PDB file of N, CA, C, O and CB in Angstrom:
ATOM      1  N   MET A   1      -8.974   8.410 124.387  1.00  0.00           N
ATOM      2  CA  MET A   1      -8.205   9.302 123.536  1.00  0.00           C
ATOM      3  C   MET A   1      -8.883  10.653 123.513  1.00  0.00           C
ATOM      4  O   MET A   1     -10.103  10.737 123.367  1.00  0.00           O
ATOM      5  CB  MET A   1      -8.060   8.732 122.107  1.00  0.00           C
ATOM      6  N   THR A   2      -8.106  11.707 123.657  1.00  0.00           N
ATOM      7  CA  THR A   2      -8.652  13.049 123.710  1.00  0.00           C
ATOM      8  C   THR A   2      -9.213  13.501 122.374  1.00  0.00           C
ATOM      9  O   THR A   2     -10.291  14.094 122.337  1.00  0.00           O
ATOM     10  CB  THR A   2      -7.601  14.008 124.168  1.00  0.00           C
ATOM     11  N   GLY A   3      -8.530  13.246 121.298  1.00  0.00           N
ATOM     12  CA  GLY A   3      -9.001  13.616 119.972  1.00  0.00           C
ATOM     13  C   GLY A   3      -8.686  12.523 118.987  1.00  0.00           C
ATOM     14  O   GLY A   3      -7.759  11.740 119.194  1.00  0.00           O
ATOM     15  N   SER A   4      -9.451  12.465 117.915  1.00  0.00           N
ATOM     16  CA  SER A   4      -9.172  11.463 116.909  1.00  0.00           C
ATOM     17  C   SER A   4      -8.580  12.149 115.683  1.00  0.00           C
ATOM     18  O   SER A   4      -8.730  13.359 115.514  1.00  0.00           O
ATOM     19  CB  SER A   4     -10.451  10.672 116.543  1.00  0.00           C
ATOM     20  N   CYS A   5      -7.925  11.401 114.851  1.00  0.00           N
ATOM     21  CA  CYS A   5      -7.278  11.957 113.676  1.00  0.00           C
ATOM     22  C   CYS A   5      -8.264  12.663 112.742  1.00  0.00           C
ATOM     23  O   CYS A   5      -7.914  13.656 112.105  1.00  0.00           O
ATOM     24  CB  CYS A   5      -6.558  10.864 112.927  1.00  0.00           C
ATOM     25  N   GLU A   6      -9.486  12.155 112.663  1.00  0.00           N
ATOM     26  CA  GLU A   6     -10.486  12.726 111.757  1.00  0.00           C
ATOM     27  C   GLU A   6     -10.830  14.171 112.131  1.00  0.00           C
ATOM     28  O   GLU A   6     -11.255  14.945 111.273  1.00  0.00           O
ATOM     29  CB  GLU A   6     -11.754  11.871 111.768  1.00  0.00           C
ATOM     30  N   ASN A   7     -10.651  14.536 113.395  1.00  0.00           N
ATOM     31  CA  ASN A   7     -10.948  15.904 113.845  1.00  0.00           C
ATOM     32  C   ASN A   7      -9.708  16.775 113.971  1.00  0.00           C
ATOM     33  O   ASN A   7      -9.796  17.912 114.437  1.00  0.00           O
ATOM     34  CB  ASN A   7     -11.660  15.862 115.173  1.00  0.00           C
ATOM     35  N   CYS A   8      -8.580  16.269 113.572  1.00  0.00           N
ATOM     36  CA  CYS A   8      -7.314  16.991 113.752  1.00  0.00           C
ATOM     37  C   CYS A   8      -7.043  17.938 112.590  1.00  0.00           C
ATOM     38  O   CYS A   8      -7.408  17.667 111.445  1.00  0.00           O
ATOM     39  CB  CYS A   8      -6.154  16.002 113.899  1.00  0.00           C
ATOM     40  N   LEU A   9      -6.405  19.039 112.906  1.00  0.00           N
ATOM     41  CA  LEU A   9      -6.033  20.031 111.905  1.00  0.00           C
ATOM     42  C   LEU A   9      -5.000  19.474 110.916  1.00  0.00           C
ATOM     43  O   LEU A   9      -4.962  19.897 109.761  1.00  0.00           O
ATOM     44  CB  LEU A   9      -5.483  21.284 112.590  1.00  0.00           C
ATOM     45  N   TYR A  10      -4.181  18.547 111.354  1.00  0.00           N
ATOM     46  CA  TYR A  10      -3.089  18.012 110.522  1.00  0.00           C
ATOM     47  C   TYR A  10      -3.479  16.777 109.708  1.00  0.00           C
ATOM     48  O   TYR A  10      -2.631  16.204 109.023  1.00  0.00           O
ATOM     49  CB  TYR A  10      -1.915  17.669 111.397  1.00  0.00           C
ATOM     50  N   TYR A  11      -4.737  16.360 109.771  1.00  0.00           N
ATOM     51  CA  TYR A  11      -5.216  15.195 109.042  1.00  0.00           C
ATOM     52  C   TYR A  11      -5.815  15.680 107.717  1.00  0.00           C
ATOM     53  O   TYR A  11      -6.853  16.342 107.713  1.00  0.00           O
ATOM     54  CB  TYR A  11      -6.269  14.386 109.886  1.00  0.00           C
ATOM     55  N   ASP A  12      -5.175  15.358 106.611  1.00  0.00           N
ATOM     56  CA  ASP A  12      -5.540  15.938 105.320  1.00  0.00           C
ATOM     57  C   ASP A  12      -5.609  14.865 104.247  1.00  0.00           C
ATOM     58  O   ASP A  12      -4.982  13.812 104.360  1.00  0.00           O
ATOM     59  CB  ASP A  12      -4.540  17.023 104.916  1.00  0.00           C
ATOM     60  N   TYR A  13      -6.374  15.145 103.214  1.00  0.00           N
ATOM     61  CA  TYR A  13      -6.540  14.225 102.098  1.00  0.00           C
ATOM     62  C   TYR A  13      -5.437  14.439 101.077  1.00  0.00           C
ATOM     63  O   TYR A  13      -5.149  15.574 100.697  1.00  0.00           O
ATOM     64  CB  TYR A  13      -7.917  14.402 101.444  1.00  0.00           C
ATOM     65  N   ASP A  14      -4.813  13.342 100.629  1.00  0.00           N
ATOM     66  CA  ASP A  14      -3.761  13.394  99.614  1.00  0.00           C
ATOM     67  C   ASP A  14      -4.318  12.848  98.305  1.00  0.00           C
ATOM     68  O   ASP A  14      -4.664  11.670  98.217  1.00  0.00           O
ATOM     69  CB  ASP A  14      -2.499  12.587 100.063  1.00  0.00           C
ATOM     70  N   ASP A  15      -4.406  13.702  97.289  1.00  0.00           N
ATOM     71  CA  ASP A  15      -4.946  13.290  95.998  1.00  0.00           C
ATOM     72  C   ASP A  15      -4.073  12.237  95.307  1.00  0.00           C
ATOM     73  O   ASP A  15      -4.579  11.367  94.598  1.00  0.00           O
ATOM     74  CB  ASP A  15      -5.099  14.500  95.096  1.00  0.00           C
ATOM     75  N   TYR A  16      -2.788  12.325  95.521  1.00  0.00           N
ATOM     76  CA  TYR A  16      -1.870  11.409  94.857  1.00  0.00           C
ATOM     77  C   TYR A  16      -2.043   9.968  95.333  1.00  0.00           C
ATOM     78  O   TYR A  16      -2.074   9.040  94.524  1.00  0.00           O
ATOM     79  CB  TYR A  16      -0.442  11.855  95.086  1.00  0.00           C
ATOM     80  N   THR A  17      -2.155   9.787  96.651  1.00  0.00           N
ATOM     81  CA  THR A  17      -2.321   8.434  97.199  1.00  0.00           C
ATOM     82  C   THR A  17      -3.783   8.046  97.395  1.00  0.00           C
ATOM     83  O   THR A  17      -4.086   6.895  97.707  1.00  0.00           O
ATOM     84  CB  THR A  17      -1.594   8.323  98.517  1.00  0.00           C
ATOM     85  N   ASP A  18      -4.688   9.009  97.214  1.00  0.00           N
ATOM     86  CA  ASP A  18      -6.129   8.785  97.362  1.00  0.00           C
ATOM     87  C   ASP A  18      -6.474   8.294  98.762  1.00  0.00           C
ATOM     88  O   ASP A  18      -7.269   7.369  98.926  1.00  0.00           O
ATOM     89  CB  ASP A  18      -6.620   7.777  96.323  1.00  0.00           C
ATOM     90  N   SER A  19      -5.870   8.923  99.771  1.00  0.00           N
ATOM     91  CA  SER A  19      -6.135   8.544 101.155  1.00  0.00           C
ATOM     92  C   SER A  19      -5.862   9.733 102.068  1.00  0.00           C
ATOM     93  O   SER A  19      -5.256  10.727 101.668  1.00  0.00           O
ATOM     94  CB  SER A  19      -5.271   7.324 101.570  1.00  0.00           C
ATOM     95  N   TYR A  20      -6.331   9.600 103.317  1.00  0.00           N
ATOM     96  CA  TYR A  20      -6.083  10.600 104.339  1.00  0.00           C
ATOM     97  C   TYR A  20      -4.809  10.249 105.074  1.00  0.00           C
ATOM     98  O   TYR A  20      -4.498   9.074 105.270  1.00  0.00           O
ATOM     99  CB  TYR A  20      -7.269  10.705 105.316  1.00  0.00           C
ATOM    100  N   GLU A  21      -4.065  11.279 105.484  1.00  0.00           N
ATOM    101  CA  GLU A  21      -2.831  11.047 106.232  1.00  0.00           C
ATOM    102  C   GLU A  21      -2.518  12.252 107.099  1.00  0.00           C
ATOM    103  O   GLU A  21      -3.030  13.350 106.878  1.00  0.00           O
ATOM    104  CB  GLU A  21      -1.657  10.750 105.279  1.00  0.00           C
ATOM    105  N   CYS A  22      -1.673  12.028 108.081  1.00  0.00           N
ATOM    106  CA  CYS A  22      -1.225  13.098 108.971  1.00  0.00           C
ATOM    107  C   CYS A  22      -0.131  13.884 108.258  1.00  0.00           C
ATOM    108  O   CYS A  22       0.853  13.308 107.795  1.00  0.00           O
ATOM    109  CB  CYS A  22      -0.710  12.527 110.339  1.00  0.00           C
ATOM    110  N   ILE A  23      -0.304  15.201 108.172  1.00  0.00           N
ATOM    111  CA  ILE A  23       0.659  16.037 107.466  1.00  0.00           C
ATOM    112  C   ILE A  23       1.595  16.760 108.431  1.00  0.00           C
ATOM    113  O   ILE A  23       2.300  17.686 108.030  1.00  0.00           O
ATOM    114  CB  ILE A  23      -0.067  17.047 106.594  1.00  0.00           C
ATOM    115  N   MET A  24       1.609  16.347 109.696  1.00  0.00           N
ATOM    116  CA  MET A  24       2.513  16.939 110.679  1.00  0.00           C
ATOM    117  C   MET A  24       3.927  16.578 110.307  1.00  0.00           C
ATOM    118  O   MET A  24       4.231  15.406 110.083  1.00  0.00           O
ATOM    119  CB  MET A  24       2.184  16.464 112.117  1.00  0.00           C
ATOM    120  N   ASN A  25       4.798  17.567 110.236  1.00  0.00           N
ATOM    121  CA  ASN A  25       6.185  17.361 109.848  1.00  0.00           C
ATOM    122  C   ASN A  25       6.995  16.900 111.050  1.00  0.00           C
ATOM    123  O   ASN A  25       7.384  17.715 111.887  1.00  0.00           O
ATOM    124  CB  ASN A  25       6.783  18.647 109.253  1.00  0.00           C
ATOM    125  N   LEU A  26       7.254  15.586 111.144  1.00  0.00           N
ATOM    126  CA  LEU A  26       7.970  14.990 112.268  1.00  0.00           C
ATOM    127  C   LEU A  26       9.313  14.446 111.796  1.00  0.00           C
ATOM    128  O   LEU A  26       9.435  13.940 110.681  1.00  0.00           O
ATOM    129  CB  LEU A  26       7.132  13.870 112.922  1.00  0.00           C
ATOM    130  N   ASP A  27      10.311  14.556 112.654  1.00  0.00           N
ATOM    131  CA  ASP A  27      11.579  13.898 112.313  1.00  0.00           C
ATOM    132  C   ASP A  27      11.519  12.445 112.795  1.00  0.00           C
ATOM    133  O   ASP A  27      10.536  12.039 113.415  1.00  0.00           O
ATOM    134  CB  ASP A  27      12.805  14.654 112.955  1.00  0.00           C
ATOM    135  N   GLU A  28      12.548  11.674 112.518  1.00  0.00           N
ATOM    136  CA  GLU A  28      12.534  10.241 112.817  1.00  0.00           C
ATOM    137  C   GLU A  28      12.375   9.965 114.311  1.00  0.00           C
ATOM    138  O   GLU A  28      11.653   9.046 114.698  1.00  0.00           O
ATOM    139  CB  GLU A  28      13.812   9.591 112.311  1.00  0.00           C
ATOM    140  N   ASP A  29      13.044  10.754 115.149  1.00  0.00           N
ATOM    141  CA  ASP A  29      12.960  10.537 116.599  1.00  0.00           C
ATOM    142  C   ASP A  29      11.561  10.788 117.123  1.00  0.00           C
ATOM    143  O   ASP A  29      11.053  10.004 117.925  1.00  0.00           O
ATOM    144  CB  ASP A  29      13.947  11.434 117.329  1.00  0.00           C
ATOM    145  N   GLU A  30      10.925  11.868 116.684  1.00  0.00           N
ATOM    146  CA  GLU A  30       9.568  12.162 117.133  1.00  0.00           C
ATOM    147  C   GLU A  30       8.588  11.087 116.674  1.00  0.00           C
ATOM    148  O   GLU A  30       7.725  10.662 117.441  1.00  0.00           O
ATOM    149  CB  GLU A  30       9.124  13.530 116.618  1.00  0.00           C
ATOM    150  N   TYR A  31       8.720  10.654 115.441  1.00  0.00           N
ATOM    151  CA  TYR A  31       7.847   9.612 114.900  1.00  0.00           C
ATOM    152  C   TYR A  31       7.999   8.305 115.676  1.00  0.00           C
ATOM    153  O   TYR A  31       7.004   7.654 115.995  1.00  0.00           O
ATOM    154  CB  TYR A  31       8.152   9.381 113.416  1.00  0.00           C
ATOM    155  N   TYR A  32       9.228   7.922 115.977  1.00  0.00           N
ATOM    156  CA  TYR A  32       9.502   6.714 116.739  1.00  0.00           C
ATOM    157  C   TYR A  32       8.892   6.811 118.147  1.00  0.00           C
ATOM    158  O   TYR A  32       8.307   5.851 118.648  1.00  0.00           O
ATOM    159  CB  TYR A  32      11.021   6.470 116.824  1.00  0.00           C
ATOM    160  N   ARG A  33       9.038   7.974 118.764  1.00  0.00           N
ATOM    161  CA  ARG A  33       8.522   8.190 120.114  1.00  0.00           C
ATOM    162  C   ARG A  33       7.000   8.045 120.138  1.00  0.00           C
ATOM    163  O   ARG A  33       6.449   7.465 121.074  1.00  0.00           O
ATOM    164  CB  ARG A  33       8.935   9.581 120.633  1.00  0.00           C
ATOM    165  N   ILE A  34       6.317   8.567 119.115  1.00  0.00           N
ATOM    166  CA  ILE A  34       4.853   8.447 119.066  1.00  0.00           C
ATOM    167  C   ILE A  34       4.434   6.997 118.882  1.00  0.00           C
ATOM    168  O   ILE A  34       3.463   6.552 119.494  1.00  0.00           O
ATOM    169  CB  ILE A  34       4.276   9.309 117.929  1.00  0.00           C
ATOM    170  N   LEU A  35       5.146   6.260 118.054  1.00  0.00           N
ATOM    171  CA  LEU A  35       4.785   4.868 117.795  1.00  0.00           C
ATOM    172  C   LEU A  35       5.046   3.947 118.980  1.00  0.00           C
ATOM    173  O   LEU A  35       4.339   2.954 119.152  1.00  0.00           O
ATOM    174  CB  LEU A  35       5.540   4.366 116.603  1.00  0.00           C
ATOM    175  N   THR A  36       6.031   4.252 119.785  1.00  0.00           N
ATOM    176  CA  THR A  36       6.422   3.350 120.871  1.00  0.00           C
ATOM    177  C   THR A  36       5.895   3.746 122.242  1.00  0.00           C
ATOM    178  O   THR A  36       6.021   2.970 123.190  1.00  0.00           O
ATOM    179  CB  THR A  36       7.900   3.268 120.934  1.00  0.00           C
ATOM    180  N   GLN A  37       5.313   4.921 122.372  1.00  0.00           N
ATOM    181  CA  GLN A  37       4.839   5.342 123.699  1.00  0.00           C
ATOM    182  C   GLN A  37       3.545   4.640 124.078  1.00  0.00           C
ATOM    183  O   GLN A  37       2.783   4.224 123.204  1.00  0.00           O
ATOM    184  CB  GLN A  37       4.635   6.858 123.737  1.00  0.00           C
ATOM    185  N   LYS A  38       3.298   4.510 125.345  1.00  0.00           N
ATOM    186  CA  LYS A  38       2.139   3.795 125.864  1.00  0.00           C
ATOM    187  C   LYS A  38       0.886   4.644 125.888  1.00  0.00           C
ATOM    188  O   LYS A  38      -0.220   4.103 125.854  1.00  0.00           O
ATOM    189  CB  LYS A  38       2.424   3.292 127.241  1.00  0.00           C
ATOM    190  N   ARG A  39       1.025   5.961 125.946  1.00  0.00           N
ATOM    191  CA  ARG A  39      -0.168   6.791 126.076  1.00  0.00           C
ATOM    192  C   ARG A  39      -0.952   6.845 124.770  1.00  0.00           C
ATOM    193  O   ARG A  39      -0.400   6.606 123.696  1.00  0.00           O
ATOM    194  CB  ARG A  39       0.215   8.200 126.515  1.00  0.00           C
ATOM    195  N   THR A  40      -2.231   7.158 124.866  1.00  0.00           N
ATOM    196  CA  THR A  40      -3.110   7.129 123.706  1.00  0.00           C
ATOM    197  C   THR A  40      -3.458   8.509 123.177  1.00  0.00           C
ATOM    198  O   THR A  40      -4.285   8.629 122.273  1.00  0.00           O
ATOM    199  CB  THR A  40      -4.364   6.401 124.045  1.00  0.00           C
ATOM    200  N   VAL A  41      -2.846   9.550 123.718  1.00  0.00           N
ATOM    201  CA  VAL A  41      -3.129  10.916 123.300  1.00  0.00           C
ATOM    202  C   VAL A  41      -1.999  11.417 122.409  1.00  0.00           C
ATOM    203  O   VAL A  41      -0.826  11.340 122.777  1.00  0.00           O
ATOM    204  CB  VAL A  41      -3.314  11.843 124.526  1.00  0.00           C
ATOM    205  N   CYS A  42      -2.357  11.925 121.246  1.00  0.00           N
ATOM    206  CA  CYS A  42      -1.351  12.488 120.340  1.00  0.00           C
ATOM    207  C   CYS A  42      -0.929  13.858 120.859  1.00  0.00           C
ATOM    208  O   CYS A  42      -1.787  14.713 121.080  1.00  0.00           O
ATOM    209  CB  CYS A  42      -1.902  12.593 118.880  1.00  0.00           C
ATOM    210  N   PRO A  43       0.368  14.093 121.059  1.00  0.00           N
ATOM    211  CA  PRO A  43       0.809  15.383 121.593  1.00  0.00           C
ATOM    212  C   PRO A  43       0.669  16.529 120.595  1.00  0.00           C
ATOM    213  O   PRO A  43       0.779  17.691 120.986  1.00  0.00           O
ATOM    214  CB  PRO A  43       2.242  15.283 122.036  1.00  0.00           C
ATOM    215  N   TYR A  44       0.433  16.237 119.338  1.00  0.00           N
ATOM    216  CA  TYR A  44       0.324  17.270 118.310  1.00  0.00           C
ATOM    217  C   TYR A  44      -1.108  17.533 117.854  1.00  0.00           C
ATOM    218  O   TYR A  44      -1.332  18.283 116.904  1.00  0.00           O
ATOM    219  CB  TYR A  44       1.152  16.886 117.127  1.00  0.00           C
ATOM    220  N   PHE A  45      -2.068  16.922 118.526  1.00  0.00           N
ATOM    221  CA  PHE A  45      -3.467  17.087 118.134  1.00  0.00           C
ATOM    222  C   PHE A  45      -3.917  18.528 118.315  1.00  0.00           C
ATOM    223  O   PHE A  45      -3.725  19.119 119.378  1.00  0.00           O
ATOM    224  CB  PHE A  45      -4.364  16.150 118.944  1.00  0.00           C
ATOM    225  N   ARG A  46      -4.519  19.091 117.267  1.00  0.00           N
ATOM    226  CA  ARG A  46      -5.174  20.402 117.321  1.00  0.00           C
ATOM    227  C   ARG A  46      -6.515  20.261 116.660  1.00  0.00           C
ATOM    228  O   ARG A  46      -6.612  19.793 115.526  1.00  0.00           O
ATOM    229  CB  ARG A  46      -4.320  21.517 116.631  1.00  0.00           C
ATOM    230  N   PHE A  47      -7.566  20.669 117.372  1.00  0.00           N
ATOM    231  CA  PHE A  47      -8.910  20.535 116.844  1.00  0.00           C
ATOM    232  C   PHE A  47      -9.089  21.447 115.649  1.00  0.00           C
ATOM    233  O   PHE A  47      -8.763  22.632 115.713  1.00  0.00           O
ATOM    234  CB  PHE A  47      -9.951  20.845 117.919  1.00  0.00           C
ATOM    235  N   ASN A  48      -9.607  20.900 114.557  1.00  0.00           N
ATOM    236  CA  ASN A  48      -9.825  21.655 113.317  1.00  0.00           C
ATOM    237  C   ASN A  48     -11.154  22.399 113.436  1.00  0.00           C
ATOM    238  O   ASN A  48     -12.214  21.844 113.146  1.00  0.00           O
ATOM    239  CB  ASN A  48      -9.819  20.707 112.056  1.00  0.00           C
ATOM    240  N   ASP A  49     -11.087  23.638 113.859  1.00  0.00           N
ATOM    241  CA  ASP A  49     -12.275  24.441 114.114  1.00  0.00           C
ATOM    242  C   ASP A  49     -12.390  25.535 113.048  1.00  0.00           C
ATOM    243  O   ASP A  49     -11.749  26.580 113.154  1.00  0.00           O
ATOM    244  CB  ASP A  49     -12.225  25.060 115.539  1.00  0.00           C
ATOM    245  N   GLU A  50     -13.209  25.289 112.025  1.00  0.00           N
ATOM    246  CA  GLU A  50     -13.364  26.258 110.943  1.00  0.00           C
ATOM    247  C   GLU A  50     -14.007  27.543 111.430  1.00  0.00           C
ATOM    248  O   GLU A  50     -13.725  28.613 110.891  1.00  0.00           O
ATOM    249  CB  GLU A  50     -14.190  25.663 109.819  1.00  0.00           C
ATOM    250  N   TYR A  51     -14.865  27.461 112.436  1.00  0.00           N
ATOM    251  CA  TYR A  51     -15.547  28.653 112.946  1.00  0.00           C
ATOM    252  C   TYR A  51     -14.577  29.612 113.624  1.00  0.00           C
ATOM    253  O   TYR A  51     -14.785  30.825 113.597  1.00  0.00           O
ATOM    254  CB  TYR A  51     -16.644  28.253 113.923  1.00  0.00           C
ATOM    255  N   LYS A  52     -13.537  29.086 114.222  1.00  0.00           N
ATOM    256  CA  LYS A  52     -12.540  29.930 114.871  1.00  0.00           C
ATOM    257  C   LYS A  52     -11.812  30.789 113.820  1.00  0.00           C
ATOM    258  O   LYS A  52     -11.522  31.961 114.060  1.00  0.00           O
ATOM    259  CB  LYS A  52     -11.526  29.059 115.668  1.00  0.00           C
ATOM    260  N   ILE A  53     -11.524  30.196 112.668  1.00  0.00           N
ATOM    261  CA  ILE A  53     -10.873  30.937 111.580  1.00  0.00           C
ATOM    262  C   ILE A  53     -11.796  32.028 111.042  1.00  0.00           C
ATOM    263  O   ILE A  53     -11.344  33.141 110.771  1.00  0.00           O
ATOM    264  CB  ILE A  53     -10.464  29.978 110.440  1.00  0.00           C
ATOM    265  N   VAL A  54     -13.073  31.722 110.886  1.00  0.00           N
ATOM    266  CA  VAL A  54     -14.036  32.691 110.365  1.00  0.00           C
ATOM    267  C   VAL A  54     -14.200  33.859 111.356  1.00  0.00           C
ATOM    268  O   VAL A  54     -14.314  35.009 110.930  1.00  0.00           O
ATOM    269  CB  VAL A  54     -15.410  32.005 110.096  1.00  0.00           C
ATOM    270  N   ASN A  55     -14.211  33.585 112.650  1.00  0.00           N
ATOM    271  CA  ASN A  55     -14.347  34.642 113.636  1.00  0.00           C
ATOM    272  C   ASN A  55     -13.186  35.632 113.583  1.00  0.00           C
ATOM    273  O   ASN A  55     -13.378  36.815 113.864  1.00  0.00           O
ATOM    274  CB  ASN A  55     -14.450  34.046 115.018  1.00  0.00           C
ATOM    275  N   LYS A  56     -12.007  35.178 113.236  1.00  0.00           N
ATOM    276  CA  LYS A  56     -10.849  36.081 113.120  1.00  0.00           C
ATOM    277  C   LYS A  56     -11.001  37.008 111.918  1.00  0.00           C
ATOM    278  O   LYS A  56     -10.456  38.111 111.918  1.00  0.00           O
ATOM    279  CB  LYS A  56      -9.538  35.272 112.997  1.00  0.00           C
ATOM    280  N   GLN A  57     -11.730  36.578 110.901  1.00  0.00           N
ATOM    281  CA  GLN A  57     -11.878  37.389 109.684  1.00  0.00           C
ATOM    282  C   GLN A  57     -12.913  38.473 109.876  1.00  0.00           C
ATOM    283  O   GLN A  57     -12.878  39.487 109.178  1.00  0.00           O
ATOM    284  CB  GLN A  57     -12.263  36.513 108.494  1.00  0.00           C
ATOM    285  N   ILE A  58     -13.840  38.285 110.813  1.00  0.00           N
ATOM    286  CA  ILE A  58     -14.935  39.246 111.016  1.00  0.00           C
ATOM    287  C   ILE A  58     -14.454  40.438 111.812  1.00  0.00           C
ATOM    288  O   ILE A  58     -15.232  41.353 112.084  1.00  0.00           O
ATOM    289  CB  ILE A  58     -16.121  38.582 111.729  1.00  0.00           C
TER     290      ILE A  58
END
């Protein structure tokens, strides 16, 4: 797997459910496609790089 959910930009903590979850806004077809596909790479994975954000501010 190229990236794991723990390192993804869309993986966030939900205070209401007290758990981590993917916050990527997917419709039913996209969600079904991800669950049923054979590949192990998430097509929506983006590395959560805090340093990249800080460099843009400087």
